[in-house]
C-alpha positions as CSV (number, residue, x, y, z in Angstrom):
1,M,0.0,0.0,0.0
2,N,1.4,3.4,-1.0
3,K,-0.8,6.3,-0.2
4,S,1.4,8.7,1.6
5,I,3.5,10.3,-1.2
6,F,0.3,10.8,-3.3
7,N,-1.7,12.0,-0.4
8,S,-3.6,14.9,-2.0
9,F,-4.7,13.3,-5.3
10,Y,-5.3,9.9,-3.7
11,H,-7.5,11.4,-1.1
12,Y,-9.3,13.5,-3.6
13,L,-10.2,10.4,-5.6
14,I,-11.2,8.4,-2.5
15,D,-13.1,11.2,-0.8
16,T,-15.1,12.2,-4.0
17,Y,-16.0,8.7,-5.2
18,Q,-19.1,8.3,-3.2
19,Q,-20.2,11.8,-3.9
20,L,-19.7,11.4,-7.6
21,Q,-21.5,8.1,-7.6
22,A,-24.4,9.6,-5.7
23,Q,-24.6,12.4,-8.2
24,G,-24.6,10.0,-11.1
25,Q,-21.3,11.4,-12.4
26,L,-19.6,7.9,-12.5
27,T,-22.7,6.3,-14.0
28,P,-24.4,8.9,-16.2
29,F,-26.0,6.0,-18.0
30,S,-27.8,3.0,-16.8
31,W,-25.1,0.5,-15.9
32,P,-26.1,-3.2,-15.7
33,A,-25.8,-4.6,-12.2
34,A,-23.0,-7.0,-13.2
35,L,-20.9,-4.1,-14.5
36,L,-21.6,-2.0,-11.5
37,T,-20.2,-4.9,-9.4
38,H,-16.9,-4.6,-11.4
39,K,-16.7,-0.9,-10.7
40,Q,-17.3,-1.3,-7.0
41,H,-14.8,-4.1,-6.7
42,A,-12.2,-2.1,-8.6
43,F,-12.7,0.9,-6.3
44,E,-12.3,-1.3,-3.3
45,K,-9.0,-2.7,-4.7
46,F,-7.7,0.8,-5.6
47,N,-8.7,2.1,-2.2
48,E,-6.8,-0.7,-0.6
49,Q,-3.7,-0.7,-2.7
50,G,-3.3,3.0,-3.7
51,F,-0.9,4.1,-6.4
52,P,2.1,1.8,-7.2
53,S,5.4,2.9,-5.9
54,T,9.1,2.3,-6.9
55,K,9.2,-0.4,-4.2
56,Q,7.2,-2.6,-6.6
57,E,9.3,-4.4,-9.2
58,D,7.2,-3.4,-12.2
59,W,7.5,0.3,-11.1
60,K,11.1,0.2,-9.9
61,Y,12.3,2.8,-12.4
62,T,9.0,4.6,-12.9
63,N,8.2,7.1,-10.2
64,L,4.6,8.4,-10.2
65,A,5.4,11.1,-7.6
66,A,6.2,13.8,-10.1
67,P,3.1,13.5,-12.4
68,L,0.7,13.0,-9.4
69,Q,1.9,16.1,-7.5
70,Q,-0.8,17.9,-9.4
71,I,-4.4,17.6,-8.2
72,Y,-6.4,16.7,-11.3
73,Q,-10.1,17.3,-11.3
74,F,-12.9,14.9,-12.3
75,P,-15.2,15.0,-14.1
76,V,-14.2,17.1,-17.1
77,V,-16.7,19.1,-19.1
78,S,-15.7,19.4,-22.7
79,P,-15.1,23.0,-23.6
80,A,-16.3,24.7,-26.8
81,Y,-12.9,24.4,-28.5
82,P,-12.6,26.8,-31.5
83,D,-11.9,25.4,-34.9
84,L,-12.2,21.8,-33.8
85,K,-13.0,20.7,-37.3
86,A,-9.8,22.3,-38.5
87,E,-7.8,20.5,-35.8
88,V,-9.2,17.2,-36.9
89,Q,-8.3,17.9,-40.5
90,R,-4.8,19.0,-39.5
91,L,-4.2,15.8,-37.5
92,T,-5.6,13.5,-40.2
93,I,-2.9,11.1,-41.5
94,P,-2.1,11.9,-45.1
95,H,-3.1,9.3,-47.7
96,L,-4.4,6.9,-45.1
97,Q,-8.1,7.0,-46.3
98,A,-9.4,5.7,-43.0
99,Y,-12.7,5.8,-41.2
100,R,-12.3,8.4,-38.5
101,I,-13.7,8.1,-35.0
102,V,-13.0,11.2,-33.0
103,L,-13.0,11.4,-29.2
104,L,-12.8,14.6,-27.2
105,N,-11.7,14.2,-23.6
106,G,-12.8,10.6,-23.9
107,R,-16.3,11.4,-25.3
108,F,-17.4,10.4,-28.7
109,E,-17.9,13.3,-31.2
110,P,-20.3,12.0,-33.9
111,S,-20.3,15.3,-35.8
112,L,-16.5,15.0,-36.4
113,S,-16.5,11.3,-37.1
114,D,-17.2,9.4,-40.3
115,Q,-20.2,7.2,-41.0
116,L,-19.0,3.6,-40.5
117,P,-19.8,0.6,-42.7
118,E,-22.1,-2.2,-41.8
119,S,-19.2,-4.5,-41.3
120,M,-18.4,-2.8,-38.0
121,G,-20.3,-1.3,-35.1
122,W,-19.2,1.6,-32.9
123,H,-21.2,1.6,-29.6
124,T,-20.9,4.2,-26.9
125,D,-22.7,5.4,-23.7
126,A,-25.8,3.3,-22.9
127,D,-25.6,1.5,-26.2
128,A,-22.2,0.0,-25.3
129,L,-23.2,-0.8,-21.7
130,H,-26.1,-2.9,-22.8
131,H,-24.4,-4.6,-25.7
132,Y,-24.3,-8.4,-25.4
133,Y,-20.5,-8.4,-25.4
134,A,-20.3,-5.8,-22.5
135,E,-21.1,-8.2,-19.7
136,E,-19.0,-11.0,-21.2
137,Y,-15.7,-9.0,-21.7
138,F,-15.7,-5.7,-19.8
139,A,-13.1,-5.9,-17.0
140,S,-12.7,-9.6,-17.6
141,L,-9.4,-9.1,-19.5
142,A,-7.5,-6.2,-18.1
143,D,-8.6,-6.1,-14.4
144,V,-7.4,-9.6,-13.7
145,T,-3.8,-8.4,-14.2
146,Q,-4.0,-6.7,-10.7
147,V,-2.7,-3.4,-11.9
148,P,-3.9,-0.5,-9.6
149,L,-4.2,2.0,-12.4
150,V,-6.4,-0.4,-14.3
151,W,-8.6,-0.6,-11.2
152,L,-8.6,3.2,-11.1
153,N,-9.9,3.3,-14.6
154,T,-12.6,0.7,-14.0
155,A,-13.8,2.6,-10.9
156,F,-14.0,6.0,-12.4
157,V,-14.7,5.6,-16.1
158,P,-18.2,7.0,-16.7
159,G,-18.8,4.8,-19.7
160,F,-16.8,3.0,-22.4
161,H,-16.7,2.5,-26.1
162,L,-17.2,-0.8,-27.8
163,L,-15.8,-1.4,-31.3
164,H,-17.4,-4.6,-32.7
165,I,-15.9,-5.7,-36.0
166,R,-18.2,-8.2,-37.6
167,E,-16.6,-8.6,-41.0
168,T,-13.4,-7.5,-42.8
169,V,-13.3,-3.7,-43.1
170,D,-12.6,-2.3,-46.5
171,R,-10.3,0.4,-45.2
172,P,-8.3,1.3,-42.0
173,I,-9.9,2.7,-38.9
174,H,-8.4,5.8,-37.2
175,V,-9.5,6.5,-33.6
176,M,-8.4,10.1,-32.9
177,H,-8.1,10.9,-29.2
178,L,-8.2,14.7,-28.6
179,Y,-7.7,16.4,-25.2
180,A,-8.7,20.0,-24.7
181,T,-9.2,21.1,-21.1
182,Q,-8.8,24.5,-19.4
183,Q,-7.9,23.1,-15.9
184,P,-5.9,20.2,-14.6
185,A,-8.0,17.2,-15.6
186,F,-8.1,13.4,-14.9
187,I,-9.5,11.7,-17.9
188,P,-10.2,7.9,-17.7
189,E,-11.0,6.3,-21.1
190,R,-12.0,2.7,-22.0
191,L,-12.2,0.7,-25.2
192,L,-13.6,-2.8,-25.6
193,L,-12.8,-4.3,-29.1
194,V,-14.2,-7.6,-30.3
195,A,-13.2,-8.9,-33.8
196,E,-15.2,-11.8,-35.1
197,E,-13.8,-14.9,-36.8
198,G,-11.9,-14.3,-40.0
199,V,-11.8,-10.5,-39.7
200,Q,-8.9,-8.5,-41.2
201,V,-8.5,-4.9,-40.0
202,Q,-6.0,-2.1,-39.5
203,I,-6.5,0.3,-36.6
204,T,-4.6,3.5,-35.7
205,E,-5.0,5.2,-32.4
206,S,-3.4,8.6,-32.1
207,F,-3.3,10.9,-29.1
208,H,-3.2,14.7,-29.3
209,Q,-3.4,17.6,-26.8
210,L,-5.0,20.8,-28.0
211,T,-4.4,22.9,-24.8
212,D,-1.6,23.2,-22.3
213,A,-3.5,22.3,-19.2
214,P,-2.0,19.5,-17.1
215,T,-3.8,16.3,-18.1
216,F,-3.6,12.8,-16.6
217,I,-4.9,10.3,-19.2
218,N,-5.8,6.8,-18.0
219,Y,-6.6,4.7,-21.0
220,V,-7.4,1.0,-20.9
221,A,-8.1,-1.1,-24.0
222,E,-9.4,-4.7,-23.9
223,Q,-9.1,-6.5,-27.3
224,F,-10.5,-9.9,-28.1
225,L,-9.5,-11.6,-31.3
226,K,-11.5,-14.6,-32.3
227,E,-10.3,-17.4,-34.6
228,K,-8.4,-16.5,-37.8
229,V,-8.4,-12.7,-37.2
230,A,-5.6,-10.6,-38.7
231,M,-5.3,-7.3,-36.9
232,D,-2.7,-4.5,-37.1
233,V,-2.7,-1.8,-34.5
234,Y,-0.7,1.5,-34.6
235,L,-0.3,3.6,-31.5
236,I,0.9,7.1,-32.1
237,N,1.6,9.3,-29.0
238,Q,2.0,13.0,-29.8
239,L,0.9,14.5,-26.5
240,H,2.3,17.8,-25.1
241,A,4.7,18.3,-22.2
242,Q,1.9,18.8,-19.7
243,A,0.5,15.3,-20.3
244,A,0.9,12.2,-18.1
245,F,-0.2,9.2,-20.0
246,F,-1.0,5.7,-18.7
247,H,-2.1,3.1,-21.2
248,H,-2.9,-0.6,-20.7
249,S,-3.8,-2.9,-23.5
250,E,-4.8,-6.5,-22.9
251,I,-5.1,-8.6,-26.1
252,Y,-6.4,-12.1,-26.2
253,L,-5.7,-14.1,-29.4
254,H,-7.4,-17.3,-30.4
255,S,-6.5,-20.0,-32.9
256,Q,-4.7,-19.0,-36.1
257,S,-5.0,-15.3,-35.3
258,T,-2.3,-12.7,-36.0
259,F,-1.7,-9.5,-34.1
260,H,0.8,-6.8,-35.2
261,H,1.3,-3.9,-32.8
262,L,3.5,-0.8,-33.6
263,N,3.9,1.5,-30.7
264,C,5.4,5.0,-31.4
265,C,6.2,7.5,-28.6
266,F,7.4,11.0,-29.5
267,P,9.0,13.8,-27.4
268,E,7.2,16.1,-25.1
269,A,4.7,14.2,-22.9
270,H,6.6,14.2,-19.6
271,F,5.3,10.8,-18.4
272,I,4.4,7.8,-20.6
273,R,3.7,4.3,-19.3
274,N,2.6,1.7,-21.8
275,N,1.5,-1.8,-20.6
276,I,1.0,-4.0,-23.7
277,N,0.1,-7.6,-22.9
278,A,-0.6,-10.2,-25.6
279,R,-2.1,-13.6,-24.5
280,L,-1.9,-16.4,-27.1
281,Q,-4.8,-18.5,-26.1
282,G,-5.2,-20.5,-29.3
283,S,-2.8,-22.7,-31.2
284,Q,-1.0,-21.4,-34.3
285,S,-1.5,-17.7,-33.3
286,E,1.1,-15.1,-33.6
287,A,1.9,-11.8,-31.8
288,N,4.4,-9.2,-33.1
289,L,5.1,-6.2,-30.9
290,W,7.2,-3.4,-32.4
291,G,8.1,-0.1,-30.8
292,I,10.1,3.1,-31.4
293,Y,10.4,5.8,-28.8
294,L,12.1,9.2,-28.9
295,G,12.7,11.0,-25.6
296,N,13.9,14.5,-24.8
297,Q,14.1,17.0,-21.9
298,Q,13.2,15.2,-18.6
299,Q,10.7,12.9,-20.3
300,L,10.1,9.4,-19.0
301,I,9.0,6.7,-21.5
302,D,8.3,3.3,-20.0
303,N,7.3,0.3,-22.1
304,H,6.2,-2.8,-20.3
305,T,5.2,-5.7,-22.4
306,I,4.1,-9.3,-21.8
307,V,3.8,-12.0,-24.5
308,D,2.1,-15.0,-22.8
309,H,2.3,-18.3,-24.8
310,Q,-0.4,-20.5,-23.4
311,M,-1.0,-23.0,-26.3
312,P,1.3,-25.0,-28.6
313,S,2.6,-24.0,-32.0
314,C,2.5,-20.2,-31.5
315,N,5.0,-17.5,-32.6
316,S,5.9,-14.1,-31.2
317,N,8.4,-11.4,-32.2
318,E,9.2,-8.3,-30.3
319,W,11.6,-5.5,-31.2
320,Y,11.8,-2.1,-29.4
321,K,14.2,0.7,-30.2
322,G,14.8,4.0,-28.4
323,L,16.5,7.3,-29.1
324,L,17.1,9.2,-25.8
325,Q,18.6,12.7,-25.5
326,E,19.0,15.5,-22.9
327,K,17.8,14.2,-19.5
328,S,15.2,11.8,-20.7
329,T,14.8,8.3,-19.3
330,G,13.6,5.2,-21.0
331,V,12.4,1.9,-19.5
332,F,12.0,-1.3,-21.4
333,N,10.7,-4.4,-19.5
334,G,9.7,-7.2,-21.9
335,K,8.5,-10.5,-20.5
336,I,8.0,-13.7,-22.5
337,F,6.1,-16.5,-20.7
338,V,6.0,-20.0,-22.2
339,E,3.4,-22.0,-20.2
340,K,3.6,-25.7,-19.5
341,G,2.2,-27.5,-22.6
342,A,3.0,-24.6,-25.0
343,Q,5.3,-26.8,-27.0
344,Q,6.8,-25.8,-30.3
345,T,6.8,-22.2,-29.3
346,N,9.0,-19.7,-31.2
347,A,9.5,-16.5,-29.2
348,F,12.1,-13.8,-29.9
349,Q,12.7,-10.4,-28.2
350,K,15.1,-7.6,-28.7
351,N,15.6,-4.1,-27.4
352,N,18.2,-1.5,-28.8
353,T,18.7,2.0,-27.5
354,I,21.0,4.8,-28.5
355,L,21.8,7.4,-25.8
356,L,22.5,10.8,-27.3
357,S,23.6,12.7,-24.2
358,Q,25.5,12.3,-21.0
359,E,22.4,12.6,-18.9
360,A,20.1,10.3,-20.8
361,T,19.3,7.0,-19.0
362,I,17.9,3.6,-20.1
363,H,16.7,0.8,-17.8
364,A,16.5,-2.4,-19.9
365,K,15.1,-5.7,-18.5
366,P,14.3,-8.5,-21.0
367,Q,12.9,-11.6,-19.4
368,L,12.1,-15.2,-20.3
369,E,10.2,-17.7,-18.2
370,I,9.9,-21.1,-19.9
371,F,8.0,-24.1,-18.6
372,A,8.0,-26.2,-21.8
373,D,11.0,-28.0,-23.3
374,D,10.3,-28.1,-27.1
375,V,10.8,-24.3,-27.8
376,K,13.0,-21.8,-29.6
377,C,13.3,-18.6,-27.5
378,S,15.8,-15.8,-27.3
379,H,16.1,-12.3,-26.0
380,G,18.7,-9.6,-26.0
381,S,19.4,-5.9,-25.3
382,T,22.0,-3.5,-26.5
383,V,22.7,0.1,-25.4
384,G,25.2,2.4,-27.0
385,Q,26.0,5.6,-28.7
386,M,26.1,6.6,-32.4
387,Q,28.7,4.6,-34.3
388,E,31.7,6.8,-34.9
389,D,33.0,4.5,-37.7
390,A,29.7,4.8,-39.6
391,L,29.6,8.5,-39.0
392,F,33.2,8.9,-40.3
393,Y,32.4,6.8,-43.4
394,L,29.5,9.1,-44.3
395,R,31.6,12.2,-43.7
396,T,34.2,10.9,-46.1
397,R,31.5,10.8,-48.7
398,G,31.0,14.5,-48.5
399,L,28.1,14.7,-46.0
400,S,28.0,17.3,-43.2
401,E,28.2,15.9,-39.7
402,R,24.6,17.0,-39.1
403,T,23.3,15.3,-42.2
404,A,25.3,12.1,-41.5
405,K,24.0,11.9,-38.0
406,Q,20.4,12.4,-39.1
407,L,20.8,9.6,-41.7
408,L,22.2,7.2,-39.2
409,L,19.4,7.9,-36.7
410,E,16.7,7.6,-39.4
411,A,18.2,4.3,-40.5
412,F,18.2,3.1,-36.9
413,A,14.5,3.9,-36.5
414,F,13.5,2.5,-40.0
415,D,14.2,-1.1,-38.8
416,I,11.0,-0.7,-36.7
417,V,9.0,1.6,-38.9
418,S,9.4,-0.7,-41.9
419,K,7.3,-3.3,-39.9
420,A,4.2,-1.2,-40.7
421,Q,1.8,-3.1,-42.9
422,N,0.5,0.1,-44.5
423,Q,2.6,2.4,-46.7
424,A,0.7,5.6,-45.6
425,M,1.4,4.7,-41.9
426,E,5.1,4.0,-42.6
427,D,5.5,7.3,-44.4
428,H,3.6,9.2,-41.7
429,I,5.7,7.7,-38.8
430,M,9.0,8.3,-40.6
431,Q,8.0,11.9,-41.3
432,L,7.2,12.4,-37.6
433,I,10.6,10.9,-36.7
434,R,12.4,13.2,-39.2
435,D,10.5,16.2,-37.9
436,H,11.7,15.5,-34.3
437,L,15.2,14.7,-35.3
438,D,15.4,17.9,-37.4
439,L,14.5,19.9,-34.2
440,S,16.8,17.8,-32.0
441,A,19.9,19.0,-30.4
442,A,21.2,15.4,-30.7
443,I,22.0,15.8,-34.4
444,L,23.9,19.1,-34.1
445,P,27.6,18.7,-35.0
446,Q,28.8,17.7,-31.6
447,S,29.7,14.3,-30.1
448,A,27.6,12.8,-27.4
449,S,29.3,12.2,-24.1
450,P,29.1,8.9,-22.1
451,A,25.6,8.3,-20.8
452,H,23.9,6.4,-18.0
453,V,23.1,2.8,-18.7
454,R,21.1,0.5,-16.4
455,K,20.7,-3.1,-17.4
456,T,19.0,-5.5,-15.0
């Protein structure tokens, strides 16, 4: 239990829960009794456990004290933001030609969203709560992981969105998360996604802040892939410096399903924690987790992943890369579990990080736990600086030091970005990387000094 260092915000949440509940703020729609039970249980667990501290292994290098010094207010009333349509247009991914679903402060904005095809259903508010999949899946995937910030989400989220993909979708889906608040705000969001048998779909989730007010975003996604599903998910985090972002995705894969996940974190948001857990619950399923993260200033970017092989003849690949500069800190903790009976498993994991300043830090912890004997598993982690030999070679070809450094960093990132299954997404992500590198002090013509490395 760890309440003392977050005394103000913790007590605000606990003290206002009953009041918000009595006022209907936590249940503005008619919640079914079974789902209310989940909310009450989650509140009791969060009340008991409090926020995680650095004394807990999974939070050893991720201190919540700084982002939670602020007292965030709940609930948030969406302001009348000027030119919202123009912002949506500006943030639309070039050439993607996707169905747009726009959320503002966690609330669905139908006037800004596209009409969806009959092959998929987007359910929100009371419609989602009373959908036949709500009782079956809500809180049954993520909450069992015993993560306090997931309990916080379940207890306080006023409603959730349900994306039901019944048939293969003819073009990608883009869920655009926009945040525009005028005061410090706590915004819990929840997505339940169910893909029926044989579906093929690509989904992009992008996160954008339109104001400078401190915002604590608590986003939980539960994704259930039935047999023979092929799903690609792109996560693009472009939040501002005043954002603290906690994200937890729980993905269940059934037989012969394939899941590709590309997680991209960009500079500015001062606190990012991603929990991405893939559970291979059917034979011949495959999970591929790719990630690229760029950190600057005093930013913290923490990626915790789990790939849980529960059935035989499954494959997984994981590769995360980081570029850290100034006083930024990266954390990579990747776990592969091979359960008893999950024979003929192929599981590979790799993490590479380039430290671009003396004060940048990376904590890398790849892990394997294997309880079967007929498997092929490996993991590895490297940390270093820009290769001087490669830089010298490019300089001898007439390139300036700045251009040579930028090319090397882009090539380092492209290994991950090239995993995208969509050319428009690949081009968009690479352009974002180029934009940040072009503004970065890391590519100025000066050599990086030795940096802090933590490998555990």
